[in-house]
N, C-alpha and C positions, 0 to 999 in steps of 0.2 A: 400736604403731599400732592404732587401733581404727576400725571402720567405723560410720558413723552414717547411717541411712536418712532421707533428706530429700526426700520427695515434694513437688511444688509445691503451694502453697496454692491451693485451687480457685478462690476468689473473685478473688485477685490475678492468677492465671495466665489465667483466661478473659477478664478485662478487658484484660489486656496483649495477648493474641493478636488482639484485635479490631482493633488498629492495625498489623497486619503489613504492610499496604500494598494490600489489595484495593480496587478500585472496584466499582461495581455491575456493570459490563461484564465485568471479569475474574472476579468471583465467580460470575456466572451461567454463564460459559464453563467454569469449573471443574466446576460441577454437570453440565453437558452432557457433559463428558469421561466422567463416571461412567456416564451413560446410553449413550454410545457403547460403552464397555467392556462394558456389559451387553447389547450387541447390539440396542439399541432402534432402531426405524426411524422412529418418530414421537415428537416431543417437543413438548408444549404448555406454554406459559408463560401463566399466568392471573394478572392483577394487579387488585386492587381498591383504590380509594382513597376511603374514607368519612370525609370531614371531616378529612383529613390522616392518618388511621389506615390504614396501608398493609399489605396482606398479599399475598404473592407465592407462587404454587405452580408447581412444575415437575413435570410428569407425563410419564412415558415408558411405552413398552410393551415394555421389555426383560425379561430374566428376573428374577424376584423373589428374595427371601431368606426362609428360615424364621426364626422368632423368635430362636433362639440365634445364628444368623449375623448377623442384623440388630443385635442387642445388641453383638456383637463389633465390627461395623463402626462403631458409634457411639463406640468408644474412640478417643481422640486418639492418633495414631501407631499405627494398627491394622495397618500393614504396614511392613516393614523396607525402606528404599529400596535396600539392597544386594541384595535378592532378585531373582532372574531372573524376568522377567515375560513373559506372553503378548505376542506382537508387536502385538496390537491393543489392549493395555491402555494407556490414556492417563494413568493415575494414577502416583504415585511414592511419596510419603511416608506415605500413609494419613492425611493431614491435610486434604486439599483440601476435602472436603465440609463438614467441621466448621468449619475456619477461614474458608472463604469465606462460610459462612452466618452465623457469629458477627460477621463484619465488617459485615453489613447488618442483622441482627435480634437480638433478645434471647430469642426462643424458636424453637427448631428442632425440627420434628417430621418424622420419616421414617416413611412407611407403605409396606410392601412386600407385594405380592400374588403368591402362587403358586397357580395353579389355583383362584383365587377365595378362598383363605384369606389373610386380611389380618393382618399383625402391625405394630405401631407402637411407636416409642420416641421420647422427647422429652428434649431438654436445655432447661432454663429458667434463663437467667442471673440473673433476679430472685431465684429461689429459692437458687441457688448463692451469690449475694452475701450472702444472709441466713444460710445454714447453713454456708457455707465447706466443703461436702462435695460429693464427686463422685457425687451421687445422680441416676441416670438413671431417668426415669419410663417404665414400660411400660404402654401404654394398653389398656383393655379395649374390647370391641366397641361398646358404647354411646358411648364417648368418640371412637372412630374415626369413627363415623357422623356426628358433629357437626362434623367438620373441614371447613374451606373447601376446595372443589374435589374432595372425595372422590368425588363422582359421576363424575368424569372418569377415575378409575383403573379399568382394565379387569381381566380375569381374571389377567393377568400383567403386572407392571410395578411402578414405584416412584413415589411422590409425595413430593417434598421441599417442605415448607411452612415459609415464613418468616412469623412474626408479630411484632408490636411492632417494626416496622422503623423504627428511629430514625436510620438513616444514609442512606437512599435519596434523600431530598430535603433541600434546604437549608432549615432552619426559620427562617432570618433573613429570608426573603422570603415574601410572601403570593401566593396565586393558584396556578392549576394549570398555568401555562405551563412551569414548571421540571419538573413531573412528566411532561408530554408530551415535553419535550425529552429527558429521561432515557430514555424508552422509544424514541424515535427514535434516540438515540445507541446504545442497546443493540442495536437491530436492525442498524444499520450495522456495529457491532463483530462481531456473530455472522456476518453475511454475509461478512466478510473472514476471520475466524479459522477458520471451518469451510467455506470456499468449495469446497474440493476434495471434501468430503462431499456438499455440496448439488449441486455440478455433476454428480457421478456418481450422483445420486439414491439414495445410500446411506441418508440420513436426511432428514427434513423437520422443520423447526421453525416453529411458529406462535405468534404473540403475540395473546392475547385473541381467539381464534377467527378471526383473520384468515387471509389466504392464506399458504401456505408461503413462507418467506423465499427470495428469489432469491440466487444467489451473486454476489459481487463478485470478479472475476478481476483481480488486480493486474498481470498480465502481458499483458493485451490480446490473448489468443491468438485471439480471433475475427476479428482484423483481419489482412488480407494484408500490410499494411505493417509489422507487428511483426516485428522481426528476432530470430532465434534463433541464438545463438552456439553453437559446438560444445560438447557436454556434457563435463564433467570428472568424474573419480572419484578419491577418496582412500581408502586403506585405513588403518584404525587397528586393528592386529592383524588379526583376521578380520572386522572390522565395516566396512561400506561407507558412505561419505558421498558423495552425488551432488550435483553443482553444475551449475546451468544458468543462463546469463545471457540476459536479454532486453533489447532496446532498443525502447521504445515508439515509436509513430509520431509523426513531426513533425506539428504542428498543421495544416499544409497538406494532410495526407493524410486528415484526418477532418473531420466536421462539428463545429461549435462544441459541440453537445451531447455528442457522443462524446468530444471532447477533454476537456471538463470532467468527464465521468463517469470517465475513466481516471485523473484526478488523485488521486481518493480524498480522504478527510477530511484537511484540512491542506494539500493541494496537492502538486504535483510535487516541489518543493524538499524538503519534509519527508519524503516517502515514497520517495525514492531510496535505493538501497543494498541490503543483504542482507535476505532473507526466509527465516527459519530455521523449518523444519517438523520436528516430532517426530511420527512416525506419521501424516503428512499433516495434522496439526493445527498451525496457525501459532502459533509461540512468541513470536517477536520480529521486528519489521520496521522498515524505514526507518532503518538504521544502517550505518555503515562500520566499526564496531568500532574507532574511533579510528585507522584506517589511513590515512584521508584526510579532509579537510574536505568537507562538503557544498557543492556549487557548482552554478551555473546550467548549466554545460556537461555536468554528469553527471546532470542531473535526470531524464533519460529512461531511465536504467539501473536495472534491478531484477534481482537475482540470487537465484535459488531455491537453498536448501541443504536437502537432505533427510537427516534423521537417523533411525536406528532408535531405539527407546526404551531400548536398553541402553547408551547412551553418555551418560547423564545426569551421571554423576560427572565424566567428561572435559570435558563442556561446562558444568559448574557450573550446571545448570538449577535455579532456585529453586523453593520450595514452591508459588508461584502460577503457575508455568510461564509467566512473562511476561518472564524475563530469562535470558540465556545468554551464555557467554563461550567463544569457540573455543579449543581447545587449540593449543599451539604448532605442531604438525605441520600443522594446518589453516591457521593464520595464515600460515605460511611459503608454503603453496600459494596462498592467496588473494592474498598480496602479489605473487606472480609473475603472477597472472591479472588483477589489478585494473586495471592500466594498459591492457591489451588491451581489457577491457570498457569502460573509460572512453573510449578513443580512438574506439571505434565510436559511442558515444552522442554524443560531441563532433561527429563528422561529420554525424550526423543532425540535431542541434540547430542547427548553424550552416548548415544547408541553406537557401538563399535562394529556391529555387523556379526556378532557371534550367533551361531545357530542354536547354541545352548547357553542359557543364562546362569545355570546352577553349577558353575565351575568351582570345585573345591580347591584345586591346585592350579593357581595362576602363576605366570612368570613374574608378576609384579604385585607388591603389597602397597596398599594405600592406608596411611596412618593419619588420623585427624585428631588433634588435641588442642583445645582452647583456640579454635579458629586457625590453627596452623596445620597445613596439610603437607605431608611428605610422601614421596614415592620411593620405594627401594626394591631391588631385585629379591625375589623370594628364594632364599637359599635352601628352603625345605621342599622346593619343587622336586619331584622324584628324579627327573633327569639331571638337575643340578646336583642333587644329593648323591646320586650314583657316581657322577664325575668326580665329585669332591672326595669320595671314598678311595679313589685310585691314587690320590696324592699322598706324599709323606707330609710331615708336619710343616716343614718349611714351605713346600709347594702349596699346601692348603692355606697358609697365612697369606701368601702372595696372591693366590686365587681369590680369596675373600676381599682383599684390598682392591683388586681390579674390579670386582663386582660393585664394590662401594663407590669407586671412582666413576664407573660407567653411569650409575644412577645419579651421582652428585653432579656430573657435568653434562647431563642431558640438556640439549639446547631448548629449554622451556620457552623463553621469550620468542625465539625464532619459530618454534612449532606453533605457538599460540597465534602469532601474527599470520603465518601461512594458512593454518587450518581455519582460523576465524574469518579471514578475508575471502578464501576460496576453497572450502572443504571438498568440493566436487573434483578438484584437480588432483587430489591424493589418490594413489593407486589402491586397488582393492587389497585388503589384508587377509582375505579369506584364502583357504587352501582347498583344492578340489578333493572330493571324496576319493578319487583314484590315488592321489599322492598320499593322503592320509592312510589308505590301506597299504600302500607300499612301505610307509614308515612303520606301521604296526607290524607288518610281516617281518621286516628286518629286526625289529625289537623282539619279536617272539622267537625268531631263530637264534638270536644272540643269547637270550635267557633260557632257551629250551624249556625244560619243565621245572625251572626254578620257581615259576609262578603257577598257581592253579588257574583254571578257567575263570573262576570268580574274581581272582586277582587281576587278570588281564582285562576283564569286562569293566571292573571298577576303575582301573587306571585310565582306560581309554574314554570312559564316559565322563570322568570328573577332572581330567587334567588337560591343560593346553599342551599342544595344539589339537589333540585328538577330539576334544569336546565340540569342535566345529563340524564333526561328521553328521551328515543329515540323516543317515540310516541308523539302524540298531547295531551296536557292536556285538551283541550276543550271538547272532547268527554267524558273523564273520569269525569270531574267536572259536566257536564250537567247530566250525568247518575246518579251520587251519590248525587247531590244537592237535588233532589226531595225526597230522602229517609231520609234526615236529620230530 
């Protein structure tokens, strides 16, 4: 047996890794990971688009690198993913900065400043494709001074510069709309992925000198109506995984604007499920890890899973830090918890807004047998029963047939589609206390003293629509009974 040294061909390898799967959003997020690991507090993203030629610079104020360390960091695979890392280090493979950059541009320049001393190194894929050599360029002072956005680099920090950006916008369409849509999508992505850093004011990120990005909290913690389920904890050896489930508020508890904001990009249905964080940085969200299908009744459930950064192997976190697979011990735990989480969301989502939940006489009956569910109009409801007593036998048969048809031909599919896609657009089904009092008074005058006080109180307390009354019927009935 003999060994043959076969290093990858530079031109082929660099072109291949451009298609590892990054988008603009995930690529920029990967660069920001490095800034956070370098203890940056301010990160500025500068983008210029001159007749379709796009350059993008990411500038931070973290600690810089000396030239030798910078050159080493430009090596693909500069760190072993098996090495133990600082708990605040969001990197893993030593590939992120390079592969993320190559996915979007053909020239990557990194400038690092320590106490005002700048060093710069550059990968140029055009040159590599011609020479087929791993030739890294180290820039001199004059070349550094000519770089886009170099004036924004302070005494200490790093500038990542992407030029010849051939992947950022779709060249099959004309106009700048796509360019601005990309920037808006990038802002939304960063607000979510780094929301815990933004919320705690640990870092601020700005795009093209705009205001610092606000955080998007997917768990709606600022709302009193958000429900927090008891936290859970799982040990993998001596490593801790924390699990916390939240049930977002029903649309009736929020304004339309608040409800729409909570939905997130893609809406409630898409964004239900697990939110996995590594070092408080969001890795993956909106998935049930194939443990259950997404459904309307679970769409208010979002479950936070906090991982330390030394469980990457167990969770199979990929190079882009955008995919993860829970190990079996976690899957087993989640399976035992998932139905409890789901049942809570189901109760909130199916809430109809009644002020009283113990209604004995409802207008509708729900019958469930062998996984078949049927709704029918409750013919024993006091109001319906009273009306039925006024009919002769022929009229009564016709009346009951109409009730059956009304229930049978209820537009279930249309209702489910409308309510599931935009429940907040439905009008409020509640009746004011004043209107309920008027109805009760008419009912009492019609029946005079056929009912006792106790009968009236029982009827109004336990039957629709009177059960929506927010006050006590006892005082109302006693007051008006004497005047009948």
